[in-house]
C-alpha beads as a LAMMPS data file, in Angstrom:
LAMMPS data file: protein, C-alpha beads

213 atoms
212 bonds

1 atom types
1 bond types

-500.0 500.0 xlo xhi
-500.0 500.0 ylo yhi
-500.0 500.0 zlo zhi

Masses

1 110.0

Atoms # bond

1 1 1 0.000 0.000 0.000
2 1 1 1.545 3.305 -1.109
3 1 1 0.670 6.855 -0.132
4 1 1 2.608 10.115 -0.018
5 1 1 0.157 11.520 2.524
6 1 1 0.575 11.467 6.278
7 1 1 -2.800 9.788 6.547
8 1 1 -4.987 10.040 9.642
9 1 1 -6.556 6.620 9.043
10 1 1 -5.087 3.472 10.561
11 1 1 -3.158 1.299 8.112
12 1 1 -4.806 -1.837 9.485
13 1 1 -8.248 -0.372 8.728
14 1 1 -7.186 0.667 5.225
15 1 1 -5.803 -2.812 4.515
16 1 1 -8.763 -4.682 5.992
17 1 1 -11.319 -2.509 4.189
18 1 1 -9.575 -2.859 0.819
19 1 1 -9.437 -6.633 1.290
20 1 1 -13.205 -6.675 1.883
21 1 1 -13.844 -4.508 -1.175
22 1 1 -11.818 -6.858 -3.369
23 1 1 -13.514 -9.948 -1.904
24 1 1 -17.116 -8.720 -2.030
25 1 1 -19.380 -9.651 -4.944
26 1 1 -22.154 -7.048 -4.577
27 1 1 -22.243 -3.392 -3.533
28 1 1 -24.703 -0.674 -2.560
29 1 1 -23.442 2.909 -2.762
30 1 1 -25.506 5.482 -0.845
31 1 1 -25.720 9.271 -1.063
32 1 1 -27.875 11.657 0.949
33 1 1 -31.288 13.115 0.061
34 1 1 -31.295 16.073 -2.320
35 1 1 -27.871 14.836 -3.438
36 1 1 -25.225 17.396 -4.360
37 1 1 -22.245 16.835 -6.656
38 1 1 -20.020 15.640 -3.816
39 1 1 -22.420 12.824 -2.919
40 1 1 -23.166 11.975 -6.543
41 1 1 -19.625 12.066 -7.890
42 1 1 -18.272 10.178 -4.877
43 1 1 -20.755 7.393 -5.678
44 1 1 -19.873 7.535 -9.382
45 1 1 -16.157 7.423 -8.587
46 1 1 -16.575 4.418 -6.292
47 1 1 -18.665 2.678 -8.941
48 1 1 -15.794 3.297 -11.371
49 1 1 -13.310 1.823 -8.867
50 1 1 -15.476 -1.291 -8.641
51 1 1 -15.800 -1.471 -12.422
52 1 1 -12.005 -1.378 -12.709
53 1 1 -11.872 -4.278 -10.233
54 1 1 -14.270 -6.264 -12.434
55 1 1 -17.231 -5.866 -10.065
56 1 1 -20.536 -5.729 -11.943
57 1 1 -23.210 -6.124 -9.249
58 1 1 -23.343 -2.489 -8.115
59 1 1 -26.305 -0.227 -7.292
60 1 1 -26.275 3.472 -6.398
61 1 1 -29.216 4.582 -4.259
62 1 1 -30.337 8.132 -3.433
63 1 1 -33.510 8.867 -1.440
64 1 1 -34.677 11.136 -4.269
65 1 1 -33.500 12.281 -7.693
66 1 1 -30.641 14.782 -7.942
67 1 1 -31.654 18.039 -9.585
68 1 1 -29.045 17.432 -12.292
69 1 1 -28.644 14.502 -14.667
70 1 1 -26.574 11.530 -13.507
71 1 1 -24.949 9.318 -16.126
72 1 1 -22.954 6.156 -15.477
73 1 1 -22.349 2.790 -17.107
74 1 1 -20.743 1.394 -13.957
75 1 1 -23.862 0.974 -11.802
76 1 1 -27.651 1.057 -11.716
77 1 1 -28.891 4.349 -10.212
78 1 1 -32.038 4.010 -8.075
79 1 1 -34.175 6.439 -6.074
80 1 1 -35.801 5.421 -2.795
81 1 1 -35.520 1.690 -3.452
82 1 1 -32.986 -1.108 -3.847
83 1 1 -32.763 -4.163 -6.082
84 1 1 -30.756 -6.423 -3.758
85 1 1 -29.027 -6.660 -0.379
86 1 1 -25.319 -6.288 -1.086
87 1 1 -22.261 -7.704 0.638
88 1 1 -20.945 -4.177 1.170
89 1 1 -22.855 -0.934 1.760
90 1 1 -20.781 2.224 1.262
91 1 1 -22.181 5.535 2.530
92 1 1 -20.888 8.830 1.167
93 1 1 -21.183 12.388 2.448
94 1 1 -23.801 11.798 5.143
95 1 1 -23.410 12.166 8.893
96 1 1 -26.671 10.424 9.910
97 1 1 -28.756 7.534 8.625
98 1 1 -31.903 9.639 8.448
99 1 1 -30.398 11.503 5.475
100 1 1 -29.955 8.357 3.386
101 1 1 -32.066 5.466 2.129
102 1 1 -31.139 2.825 4.715
103 1 1 -33.683 0.042 5.331
104 1 1 -33.101 -2.262 8.307
105 1 1 -31.763 -5.011 6.020
106 1 1 -28.693 -2.915 5.258
107 1 1 -27.603 -3.235 8.907
108 1 1 -26.837 -6.894 8.163
109 1 1 -24.194 -5.886 5.617
110 1 1 -20.675 -4.574 6.112
111 1 1 -20.941 -0.763 6.140
112 1 1 -18.141 1.557 5.008
113 1 1 -18.666 5.160 6.082
114 1 1 -16.836 7.851 4.035
115 1 1 -17.535 11.434 5.083
116 1 1 -16.188 14.847 6.097
117 1 1 -18.947 16.164 8.388
118 1 1 -18.553 16.869 12.097
119 1 1 -20.656 14.689 14.383
120 1 1 -20.900 11.726 12.011
121 1 1 -22.929 9.038 13.813
122 1 1 -23.286 6.299 11.197
123 1 1 -20.704 4.027 12.882
124 1 1 -19.987 1.487 10.157
125 1 1 -17.554 -1.396 10.370
126 1 1 -15.096 0.965 8.675
127 1 1 -15.288 4.716 9.271
128 1 1 -13.158 7.048 7.174
129 1 1 -14.308 10.456 8.402
130 1 1 -12.088 13.542 8.262
131 1 1 -13.772 16.784 9.320
132 1 1 -10.800 18.724 7.934
133 1 1 -11.365 17.355 4.418
134 1 1 -13.111 19.602 1.912
135 1 1 -15.406 16.837 0.642
136 1 1 -16.249 13.153 0.743
137 1 1 -14.661 12.967 -2.719
138 1 1 -11.364 14.124 -1.227
139 1 1 -11.551 11.403 1.439
140 1 1 -12.315 8.803 -1.237
141 1 1 -9.429 10.065 -3.382
142 1 1 -7.048 9.633 -0.456
143 1 1 -8.409 6.119 0.134
144 1 1 -7.788 5.225 -3.521
145 1 1 -4.232 6.601 -3.262
146 1 1 -3.664 4.391 -0.232
147 1 1 -5.469 1.304 -1.539
148 1 1 -3.946 1.067 -5.003
149 1 1 -2.863 4.186 -6.872
150 1 1 -2.308 2.092 -10.023
151 1 1 -6.065 1.838 -10.622
152 1 1 -6.382 5.625 -11.039
153 1 1 -7.469 6.136 -14.631
154 1 1 -8.098 9.601 -16.108
155 1 1 -11.860 8.881 -15.960
156 1 1 -11.729 7.995 -12.261
157 1 1 -9.459 10.954 -11.492
158 1 1 -11.899 13.305 -13.231
159 1 1 -14.899 12.069 -11.238
160 1 1 -13.022 12.633 -7.993
161 1 1 -11.826 16.059 -9.139
162 1 1 -15.382 17.213 -9.879
163 1 1 -16.542 16.198 -6.386
164 1 1 -13.603 17.988 -4.765
165 1 1 -14.034 21.186 -6.777
166 1 1 -17.773 21.399 -6.232
167 1 1 -17.873 20.949 -2.468
168 1 1 -14.816 23.155 -1.904
169 1 1 -16.258 25.857 -4.214
170 1 1 -13.010 25.466 -6.195
171 1 1 -10.828 25.638 -3.049
172 1 1 -12.588 28.555 -1.388
173 1 1 -13.824 26.806 1.780
174 1 1 -11.990 26.709 5.105
175 1 1 -11.247 22.994 4.620
176 1 1 -9.415 23.608 1.329
177 1 1 -5.992 23.043 2.815
178 1 1 -2.917 20.993 2.065
179 1 1 -4.626 17.634 1.708
180 1 1 -7.326 18.961 -0.649
181 1 1 -4.786 20.729 -2.869
182 1 1 -2.361 17.792 -2.761
183 1 1 -5.152 15.372 -3.642
184 1 1 -6.176 17.535 -6.603
185 1 1 -2.576 17.755 -7.828
186 1 1 -2.214 13.979 -7.669
187 1 1 -5.463 13.574 -9.615
188 1 1 -4.121 15.938 -12.281
189 1 1 -0.971 13.811 -12.445
190 1 1 -3.257 10.846 -13.184
191 1 1 -5.110 12.558 -16.002
192 1 1 -7.804 14.737 -14.417
193 1 1 -8.516 17.876 -16.440
194 1 1 -8.775 20.724 -13.914
195 1 1 -10.100 23.287 -16.403
196 1 1 -12.779 20.952 -17.748
197 1 1 -13.780 19.831 -14.231
198 1 1 -14.107 23.464 -13.133
199 1 1 -16.259 24.227 -16.176
200 1 1 -18.488 21.224 -15.424
201 1 1 -18.920 22.339 -11.816
202 1 1 -19.772 25.890 -12.898
203 1 1 -22.284 24.596 -15.449
204 1 1 -24.440 23.201 -12.631
205 1 1 -24.700 26.597 -10.956
206 1 1 -27.255 29.293 -11.536
207 1 1 -25.941 32.617 -12.888
208 1 1 -26.524 34.121 -9.431
209 1 1 -24.382 31.446 -7.772
210 1 1 -21.597 31.863 -10.315
211 1 1 -21.553 35.618 -9.631
212 1 1 -21.203 34.896 -5.882
213 1 1 -18.242 32.627 -6.662

Bonds

1 1 1 2
2 1 2 3
3 1 3 4
4 1 4 5
5 1 5 6
6 1 6 7
7 1 7 8
8 1 8 9
9 1 9 10
10 1 10 11
11 1 11 12
12 1 12 13
13 1 13 14
14 1 14 15
15 1 15 16
16 1 16 17
17 1 17 18
18 1 18 19
19 1 19 20
20 1 20 21
21 1 21 22
22 1 22 23
23 1 23 24
24 1 24 25
25 1 25 26
26 1 26 27
27 1 27 28
28 1 28 29
29 1 29 30
30 1 30 31
31 1 31 32
32 1 32 33
33 1 33 34
34 1 34 35
35 1 35 36
36 1 36 37
37 1 37 38
38 1 38 39
39 1 39 40
40 1 40 41
41 1 41 42
42 1 42 43
43 1 43 44
44 1 44 45
45 1 45 46
46 1 46 47
47 1 47 48
48 1 48 49
49 1 49 50
50 1 50 51
51 1 51 52
52 1 52 53
53 1 53 54
54 1 54 55
55 1 55 56
56 1 56 57
57 1 57 58
58 1 58 59
59 1 59 60
60 1 60 61
61 1 61 62
62 1 62 63
63 1 63 64
64 1 64 65
65 1 65 66
66 1 66 67
67 1 67 68
68 1 68 69
69 1 69 70
70 1 70 71
71 1 71 72
72 1 72 73
73 1 73 74
74 1 74 75
75 1 75 76
76 1 76 77
77 1 77 78
78 1 78 79
79 1 79 80
80 1 80 81
81 1 81 82
82 1 82 83
83 1 83 84
84 1 84 85
85 1 85 86
86 1 86 87
87 1 87 88
88 1 88 89
89 1 89 90
90 1 90 91
91 1 91 92
92 1 92 93
93 1 93 94
94 1 94 95
95 1 95 96
96 1 96 97
97 1 97 98
98 1 98 99
99 1 99 100
100 1 100 101
101 1 101 102
102 1 102 103
103 1 103 104
104 1 104 105
105 1 105 106
106 1 106 107
107 1 107 108
108 1 108 109
109 1 109 110
110 1 110 111
111 1 111 112
112 1 112 113
113 1 113 114
114 1 114 115
115 1 115 116
116 1 116 117
117 1 117 118
118 1 118 119
119 1 119 120
120 1 120 121
121 1 121 122
122 1 122 123
123 1 123 124
124 1 124 125
125 1 125 126
126 1 126 127
127 1 127 128
128 1 128 129
129 1 129 130
130 1 130 131
131 1 131 132
132 1 132 133
133 1 133 134
134 1 134 135
135 1 135 136
136 1 136 137
137 1 137 138
138 1 138 139
139 1 139 140
140 1 140 141
141 1 141 142
142 1 142 143
143 1 143 144
144 1 144 145
145 1 145 146
146 1 146 147
147 1 147 148
148 1 148 149
149 1 149 150
150 1 150 151
151 1 151 152
152 1 152 153
153 1 153 154
154 1 154 155
155 1 155 156
156 1 156 157
157 1 157 158
158 1 158 159
159 1 159 160
160 1 160 161
161 1 161 162
162 1 162 163
163 1 163 164
164 1 164 165
165 1 165 166
166 1 166 167
167 1 167 168
168 1 168 169
169 1 169 170
170 1 170 171
171 1 171 172
172 1 172 173
173 1 173 174
174 1 174 175
175 1 175 176
176 1 176 177
177 1 177 178
178 1 178 179
179 1 179 180
180 1 180 181
181 1 181 182
182 1 182 183
183 1 183 184
184 1 184 185
185 1 185 186
186 1 186 187
187 1 187 188
188 1 188 189
189 1 189 190
190 1 190 191
191 1 191 192
192 1 192 193
193 1 193 194
194 1 194 195
195 1 195 196
196 1 196 197
197 1 197 198
198 1 198 199
199 1 199 200
200 1 200 201
201 1 201 202
202 1 202 203
203 1 203 204
204 1 204 205
205 1 205 206
206 1 206 207
207 1 207 208
208 1 208 209
209 1 209 210
210 1 210 211
211 1 211 212
212 1 212 213
């Protein structure tokens, strides 16, 4: 396992979680209600990771539809329902279960919790929560760097970049520090297009929001 970051997560947890991801056959990826780009693109990026690992039984579930179009060939996107109970349930960008679609059956699965919000109470088997991160996408990017940087394709790097740029308001939030900037630089080194990602993020905004930026 290679990483140039002084990571706050325990190596044993990183190793054990990655082993479970590689061993699992089915996956549910969850984002919060009224999903923003951080939640959506974190799910899309994880679905791409699983696709690169040869995993095909993947569903993304949001409580309701995002207000922007979501396109992916790596997973089935569902709203307020699920097609199966997966081996692994991975929650992105949500501090409490009441913000996500989480029926009681999901408690029987292994839960991986990836977030950046203070007071996260989901308490999965694996909890990768950094309140100093600018986004869940940043936390996921750092996990990918630690798990296996060789799987970072330009497509995967771009998905992660979009999530980072959107939730950080292109590095304008208080959490846009060393790890956010370093993560973005590493994604660029792996093929992410910063200018295109920034344009995509801006395209989701209203003219009023862009003027505030």
